[in-house]
Structure formats: C-alpha cells, structure tokens
C-alpha positions in Angstrom: 14.7 -20.6 21.8 12.4 -17.6 21.6 12.1 -17.5 25.4 15.9 -17.3 25.7 16.0 -14.5 23.1 13.4 -12.6 25.1 15.2 -12.8 28.4 18.6 -12.1 26.9 17.3 -9.0 25.1 15.5 -7.7 28.2 18.7 -8.1 30.2 20.8 -6.2 27.6 18.3 -3.4 27.3 17.9 -3.0 31.0 21.6 -2.9 31.4 21.9 -0.2 28.8 19.0 1.7 30.3 20.7 1.7 33.7 23.8 3.5 32.5 24.0 7.2 33.2 22.8 9.3 30.4 24.4 12.4 28.9 22.8 15.6 27.7 21.6 15.4 24.1 23.1 17.4 21.4 22.1 21.1 21.0 19.7 20.1 18.3 17.5 18.5 21.0 17.9 14.9 19.9 20.3 12.2 21.2 23.4 11.7 19.1 23.9 8.0 19.9 22.1 5.1 21.6 24.2 5.6 24.8 22.3 8.8 25.7 18.8 7.4 25.4 16.6 7.4 28.5 15.4 4.3 30.4 11.9 4.9 29.0 13.2 5.0 25.4 15.1 1.7 25.8 12.2 0.0 27.4 9.7 1.2 24.8 12.2 0.1 22.1 12.5 -3.5 23.5 8.8 -3.8 24.1 8.0 -2.8 20.5 10.8 -5.0 19.1 9.9 -8.1 21.0 6.2 -7.6 20.3 7.1 -7.5 16.6 9.3 -10.5 16.9 6.6 -12.6 18.4 4.2 -11.1 15.9 6.3 -12.5 13.1 6.5 -15.9 14.9 2.7 -16.3 15.3 2.0 -14.8 11.9 3.8 -17.4 9.8 3.3 -20.6 11.8 0.2 -21.3 9.6 1.9 -20.6 6.2 4.5 -23.2 7.0 2.1 -26.1 7.7 -1.1 -24.9 5.9 -1.3 -27.7 3.3 -0.6 -30.7 5.6 -2.7 -29.4 8.5 -5.7 -28.5 6.4 -5.5 -31.8 4.5 -5.6 -33.6 7.9 -8.6 -31.6 9.1 -10.4 -32.4 5.8 -10.1 -36.2 6.6 -6.6 -37.0 5.4 -6.8 -35.7 1.8 -3.7 -35.4 -0.4 -2.1 -31.9 -0.3 -2.6 -31.8 -4.1 -6.4 -32.1 -3.7 -8.0 -28.8 -4.9 -10.2 -28.7 -1.8 -7.0 -28.4 0.4 -5.8 -25.3 -1.4 -9.3 -23.8 -1.5 -9.9 -24.2 2.2 -6.4 -23.3 3.2 -6.8 -20.0 1.3 -10.1 -19.3 3.0 -8.4 -19.7 6.4 -5.7 -17.4 5.3 -8.2 -14.9 4.1 -10.0 -15.0 7.5 -6.6 -14.3 9.1 -5.9 -11.3 6.9 -9.5 -10.0 7.5 -9.0 -10.3 11.3 -5.6 -8.5 10.9 -7.4 -5.6 9.2 -10.1 -5.4 11.8 -7.6 -5.8 14.7 -5.6 -2.9 13.3 -8.5 -0.6 13.6 -9.9 -2.0 16.9 -6.7 -2.1 18.9 -5.5 1.1 17.2 -8.5 2.8 18.8 -7.7 1.3 22.1 -4.1 2.5 21.8 -5.3 6.0 21.3 -7.8 6.0 24.2 -6.1 3.8 26.8 -2.4 4.2 26.0 0.2 2.5 23.9 1.7 0.1 26.6 -1.8 -1.1 27.7 -2.9 -1.8 24.2 0.4 -3.5 23.4 -0.1 -6.0 26.2 -3.7 -6.7 25.1 -2.6 -7.4 21.5 0.1 -9.8 22.5 -2.2 -11.7 24.9 -4.8 -12.0 22.1 -2.5 -13.5 19.4 -0.7 -15.7 21.8 -3.8 -17.2 23.3 -5.6 -18.0 20.0 -2.5 -19.2 18.2 -2.0 -21.7 21.0 -5.7 -22.7 20.8 -5.2 -23.6 17.1 -3.6 -26.8 18.3 -7.1 -28.0 19.4 -8.8 -27.5 16.0 -10.7 -30.5 14.8 -12.4 -29.1 11.7 -11.1 -26.7 9.2 -13.5 -24.0 10.3 -12.2 -24.3 13.9 -8.8 -23.3 12.6 -10.3 -20.5 10.6 -11.9 -19.0 13.7 -8.8 -19.3 15.8 -6.6 -17.7 13.1 -9.1 -14.9 12.7 -9.1 -14.1 16.4 -5.3 -14.4 16.6 -5.0 -12.0 13.7 -7.0 -9.3 15.7 -4.0 -9.1 18.1 -1.3 -9.3 15.3 -2.9 -6.5 13.4 -3.3 -4.3 16.5 0.3 -4.9 17.5 1.7 -3.3 14.3 0.0 0.1 14.8 0.6 0.2 18.6 4.3 -0.7 18.4 4.9 1.7 15.6 3.3 4.6 17.4 5.1 3.7 20.7 8.5 4.1 19.0 7.6 7.1 16.8 6.7 9.0 20.1 9.7 8.0 22.1 12.7 7.6 19.8 14.5 10.4 17.9 12.8 11.5 14.7 16.0 11.6 12.6 16.6 7.9 13.3 13.2 6.8 12.0 14.4 5.0 8.8 16.8 3.0 10.9 14.3 2.4 13.6 11.9 1.1 11.0 14.5 -1.3 9.7 15.3 -2.6 13.2 11.6 -3.0 14.1 10.9 -4.9 10.9 13.9 -7.1 11.6 12.2 -8.1 14.8 9.3 -9.5 12.8 11.8 -11.2 10.4 13.6 -12.9 13.3 10.3 -14.1 14.6 9.6 -15.7 11.3 13.0 -17.4 11.3 12.2 -18.7 14.8 9.0 -20.1 13.4 11.1 -21.8 10.6 13.5 -23.2 13.2 10.6 -24.6 15.3 9.1 -26.1 12.1 12.4 -27.9 11.4 12.6 -29.2 15.0 9.0 -30.4 14.8 9.1 -31.6 11.2 8.4 -35.2 12.3 5.5 -34.2 14.5 1.9 -33.6 13.4 1.5 -30.1 12.0 -0.8 -28.9 14.9 2.1 -29.1 17.4 3.8 -26.1 15.8 1.0 -23.8 17.1 2.0 -24.5 20.7 5.1 -22.4 20.1 2.9 -19.4 19.6 1.9 -19.4 23.3 5.4 -18.1 24.3 4.7 -14.4 23.6 2.2 -14.2 26.5 5.2 -14.3 28.9 6.3 -10.9 27.5 3.1 -9.1 28.8 4.2 -9.3 32.5 7.4 -7.4 31.8 5.6 -4.8 29.6 3.0 -4.0 32.2 5.6 -3.6 34.9 8.3 -1.7 33.1 7.0 0.2 30.1 5.3 3.6 30.8 3.0 5.4 28.6 4.6 8.1 26.3 4.7 11.7 27.4 3.3 12.8 24.0 0.2 10.6 24.5 -0.3 11.9 28.1 0.1 15.5 26.9 -2.4 15.0 24.1 -4.9 13.4 26.5 -4.7 16.3 28.9 -5.1 18.9 26.1 -8.1 17.0 24.7 -9.9 17.1 28.1 -11.9 14.0 27.3 -12.9 15.3 23.8 -10.7 12.9 21.8 -11.2 12.9 18.0 -13.5 10.2 16.7 -12.5 7.7 14.0 -14.6 9.6 11.5 -12.0 12.4 11.7 -9.8 10.2 9.4 -12.2 11.1 6.6 -12.5 14.8 7.2 -10.4 17.9 6.4 -6.7 17.6 5.8 -6.6 14.1 7.1 -8.9 12.6 4.5 -6.5 12.6 1.5 -3.8 11.1 3.7 -6.1 8.3 4.7 -7.3 7.6 1.2 -3.9 7.5 -0.5 -2.2 5.5 2.2 -5.0 3.0 2.4 -5.0 2.6 -1.4 -1.3 1.9 -1.8 -1.3 -0.5 1.2 -4.3 -2.4 -0.1 -2.8 -2.9 -3.6 0.7 -3.8 -2.4 -0.2 -6.0 0.5 -2.6 -8.0 -1.8 0.4 -8.9 -4.0 2.8 -9.4 -1.1 0.5 -11.8 0.8 -0.4 -13.7 -2.3 3.4 -14.5 -2.6 3.9 -15.3 1.1 1.0 -17.8 1.1 1.1 -19.4 -2.4 4.8 -19.8 -2.8 4.9 -22.3 0.0 2.0 -24.3 -1.4 3.5 -24.1 -4.9 6.9 -25.3 -3.6 5.4 -28.3 -1.8 3.5 -29.5 -4.9 6.2 -29.2 -7.6 6.5 -32.5 -9.5 10.0 -33.4 -8.2 8.9 -32.6 -4.6 5.5 -34.2 -4.6 6.7 -37.7 -3.6 9.0 -36.5 -0.8 8.2 -37.4 2.8 6.3 -34.8 4.9 9.4 -34.1 6.9 11.4 -33.4 3.7 8.7 -31.1 2.4 8.6 -29.2 5.8 12.4 -28.7 5.7 12.2 -27.4 2.1 9.5 -25.0 3.1 11.6 -23.8 6.0 14.6 -23.3 3.8 12.6 -21.2 1.4 11.4 -19.0 4.2 14.9 -18.7 5.6 16.1 -17.3 2.2 13.1 -15.0 1.9 13.3 -13.6 5.4 17.0 -13.5 5.7 17.4 -11.4 2.6 14.4 -9.3 3.8 16.4 -8.2 6.8 19.1 -6.9 4.5 16.4 -5.2 2.5 15.1 -3.4 5.6 18.4 -1.6 6.1 18.9 -0.9 2.4 15.4 0.7 2.2 16.2 2.7 5.3 19.3 4.0 3.7 17.4 4.7 0.4 14.7 6.6 2.2 17.3 8.8 3.8 18.7 9.4 0.4 15.7 10.0 -1.8 12.7 10.1 0.6 10.1 7.7 1.7 7.8 8.0 -1.3 10.4 7.5 -4.0 12.0 4.6 -2.0 8.7 2.8 -1.6 7.7 3.2 -5.2 11.1 2.2 -6.6 11.4 -0.9 -4.5 7.8 -2.0 -5.3 8.7 -1.8 -9.0 11.8 -4.1 -8.4 9.5 -6.4 -6.4 7.4 -6.8 -9.5 10.4 -7.6 -11.7 11.7 -10.3 -9.2 8.3 -12.0 -9.0 7.8 -11.9 -12.7 11.3 -13.3 -13.3 10.7 -16.2 -10.8 7.2 -17.3 -12.1 7.0 -16.2 -15.7 8.3 -19.7 -16.7 8.1 -23.1 -14.9 11.0 -23.6 -12.6 12.0 -26.5 -10.3 12.6 -26.0 -6.6 16.4 -25.7 -7.0 15.9 -22.8 -9.4 13.3 -21.1 -7.2 15.7 -21.1 -4.3 18.0 -18.7 -6.2 15.1 -16.3 -6.7 13.8 -16.2 -3.2 16.6 -14.0 -1.8 16.0 -11.4 -4.5 12.3 -11.4 -3.8 12.8 -11.2 0.0 15.2 -8.3 -0.4 12.4 -6.2 -1.9 10.2 -6.8 1.1 12.2 -4.2 2.9 9.9 -1.6 1.4 7.2 -2.6 4.0 9.6 -1.7 6.8 9.4 2.0 5.8 5.7 2.1 6.6 6.5 1.5 10.2 7.9 5.0 10.9 6.4 6.7 7.8 2.7 6.3 8.7 2.3 7.3 12.4 3.6 11.0 12.0 1.0 11.6 9.2 -1.8 11.6 11.8 -2.6 13.7 14.9 -1.4 12.1 18.2 -4.8 10.9 19.4 -5.6 9.5 15.9 -2.1 8.0 15.4 -2.6 4.3 16.1 -6.1 4.5 14.8 -5.0 6.1 11.5 -1.8 4.0 11.0 -3.6 0.8 12.0 -6.6 1.5 9.8 -4.7 2.6 6.7 -2.0 -0.1 6.8 -4.2 -3.0 7.9 -7.2 -2.1 5.6 -4.9 -3.6 3.0 -5.4 -6.9 4.7 -9.0 -6.9 3.6 -8.0 -6.6 0.0 -5.2 -9.1 0.6 -7.8 -11.5 2.1 -9.9 -11.6 -1.0 -6.8 -11.5 -3.2 -5.4 -14.6 -1.6 -8.6 -16.6 -2.5 -9.0 -14.8 -5.9 -5.5 -15.5 -7.2 -5.8 -19.1 -6.0 -8.6 -19.5 -8.6 -6.0 -19.3 -11.3 -4.2 -22.4 -9.9 -4.5 -25.8 -11.5 -4.1 -29.0 -9.5 -1.0 -28.7 -7.4 0.4 -25.8 -9.6 0.1 -22.2 -8.2 2.6 -20.5 -10.6 -0.2 -18.6 -12.4 -1.5 -17.2 -9.1 1.9 -15.9 -8.2 2.6 -14.5 -11.7 -0.7 -12.6 -11.9 -0.4 -11.3 -8.4 3.0 -9.8 -9.2 1.4 -7.2 -11.6 -0.2 -5.5 -8.7 3.1 -4.0 -7.7 3.1 -1.8 -10.8 0.0 0.3 -9.7 1.3 0.2 -6.1 4.6 1.7 -7.3 2.8 4.4 -9.3 0.4 5.3 -6.4 3.3 5.6 -4.0 4.3 9.0 -5.6 1.0 10.4 -4.5 1.6 9.7 -0.9 2.0 12.7 1.5 5.3 13.9 2.9 6.0 13.1 6.5 5.0 15.9 8.9 7.8 15.8 11.5 
C-alpha cells in the first residue's frame, strides 16, 4: 500500500511541477501552490514522503512490542513483568538512538547538504527496521531499533530544514501541519499492515519497514540542494560554524530553552505512545482475547489517536497564526495534560478509553508546530544541527522516562505510569512561554 502511495504522490507532484509558473506576488512570495517552482514541489514531496515512512518505521515496534518481546524471552506471557521491563528498555534504546541521530545527521545535513543527508537517513532506518525481522534475542532487537532510530531522528531535522529553506515563510504553520500529517499517515499505514498481518508472527511486521529505501533513488535523481544552503556554504568559505556554537552568544539561550521544553514534553508524549498500547493489551477484559484480536484492538486505538492528531495538526497551525507559536504550544500542552489526566485518573475499560484517545490525539498537533518553528531560530549552517539537537535531545529524556514511568506499573496494569507522566505537560506548558520568537 505504501509503495502505491509513494508512486502516486510522486506522479502528482511531478505533474504539478511541470506546469508553467507565474510570477509571484509583489511581496516576493508565491500566492498559491500553482506558482511554486519545480524545486519547491520536489523538495516538498521528498520531505513529506520521508516523514511518512518515518512514521511507518517509528511505530511498527509499539504495535507489536509485548508479543514480540515475550516471544524473544522464550514465550513468556505478555503480563509477565519481564516483558514490560525489556520492552521498555528496547524503546529507551530507540529514543536514545533518535536523539543521537538528530545531532549526527543534522551535522551531515549542514555540511553535505539537505538532499544527500535525507537519502542517508532513509536508507538507515529502512535497512535496520527490516533487519529487526531476524532478531533472535531481545538485545538483538534493541540494537536494530537503536540503529534504525539514528536515521529516523536525522530525517526530522533534515526534512524540516529542507522545507523551511524552499517553501514560502508565511505558509510555515500550514507546511508544518502537512508535514506532520505525512508522519501520521505513515503510522496509519503501519496500523493497516498490522491488521493485515495480525495472524502472522509479530516479527513479519518489520519487513514492511524496508519499503522506504525505494524512495532514495528518486531523491538522489530529482531533489537538488537548496539555494540558501549553497549560498551559505560559499559565504563560509570552508569555515562553517562548529557544533559548539550552539552554546555561544545569542544562540545559547535559544538552544537551552528549546531543548528544555522538548525534553520535558517528549518524555510525557512518548510515555503515552508506548505505555497506552501495553496497558490496553493487558486490561482484564482483553487479557484472554486471542493475539489477533489484541492486535486489531491496538491498531484501532492507534487509528483513533493518529486520525485525530491529523486534525490537531491543522488546528494548531491555525492557532499559531492567530496567537503565535509560543502561546499555541503552551496552551495545547496544558490541554494535553487535562486529556491524559481525565483518561487515566480512574480505572477505565477498553471501550471507555477508545472515547478518550481521539481527544488525546488531537492535542498531539502541538508537536507539528516545532517542524517549522525550530529551523529559522538557528543560522543556516547550524540549522539542521540546531533543530536536530534541540528537538531530539528530548528523546534522551524520553528514553529514561519510558523506563522510569514503567516502574510505577503493577503486573499488567500501566495506568499509574500514564497518569504520572501526564503531569510533565504542566511544566512543558509553562516553559513554552520562555521560547524565543521566530526570526524570519
């Protein structure tokens, strides 16, 4: 299915790019998508498809974590505490790899170019997601997920910088929503694949993650480097800023505040994304269901969360245009806390939780705003490095947070972990108002 989506999208975008363009409005920016250049269209589709497959590979594990890890541990029950413990360690390794990949590939994107780095990130996460199929021990899977995450973390920063340098600035809130929606659609494709393969061993789901590698051939052939990056490289004359410049001068407070809010918010966000699936599978009325029924319930929950998240992306884009990025991020984080607290403050069965998931998912649109908000805060040759470091450093906190909040879980019951994690959105909302304004 994802291969068909890719080819159809490429055809549509290339058709649009081949149409004659008109002169932009006197303000200097295009007034509609019809007047965008071929380079802008191709950069847009490359970033969007990269994010779509990013979302696909990112969430394959969360859908089958419990049964796959239970199998790797010798066929244990999914309610065995060792399953949840080892599954959370694997997820922590994934988030740690995501953080390191954001900095590593962000640096490559600044030095070698956005399109080249984008190709490398996609190849990395496609290859190691596919190799997860061959895991025979739980630590094999941990290593493969860590290595796949290097590419997934790098793709975020590179794709965001690619679009921020090629598409009109005044469109940024809507571009952020569309780009985030690409990731959401990738997650829905993962859910669809999980439904199709519900009767197969969990490891087979990871073979779907190889498909993104096909996109690299088109990117290398059709997507040029941005003019802004080329101009900055020429101006620098091989004296590009070092990573330590993120912690000097006017850039330092930007780095500190952005990394802080991302670290706190992403810890709570990923605690929900991981533990709500495990909690759902181990509810008393679900426990005796067949593995296929549990997989379909997990997919249904993810459909509700991600489907509503796509609506939240565009709502948050509209809200950012109305009140600004900082106020929009802070306000939606506060509502995210209220929704998580409402869902997990009292015991609920799976039918009740299904009503809460769309409300929780809608609040996740706040993370779409970081896509276009972060890159312009940094100088051009520190753009993917800065955005990648600050956003993805939150994964380090989230990695430890996933394991830490799991310690509050009792056998098969992860409600306390989800409830306690929700409170982190309160300081995240408060810190948001100390974030810098966008320097357009």
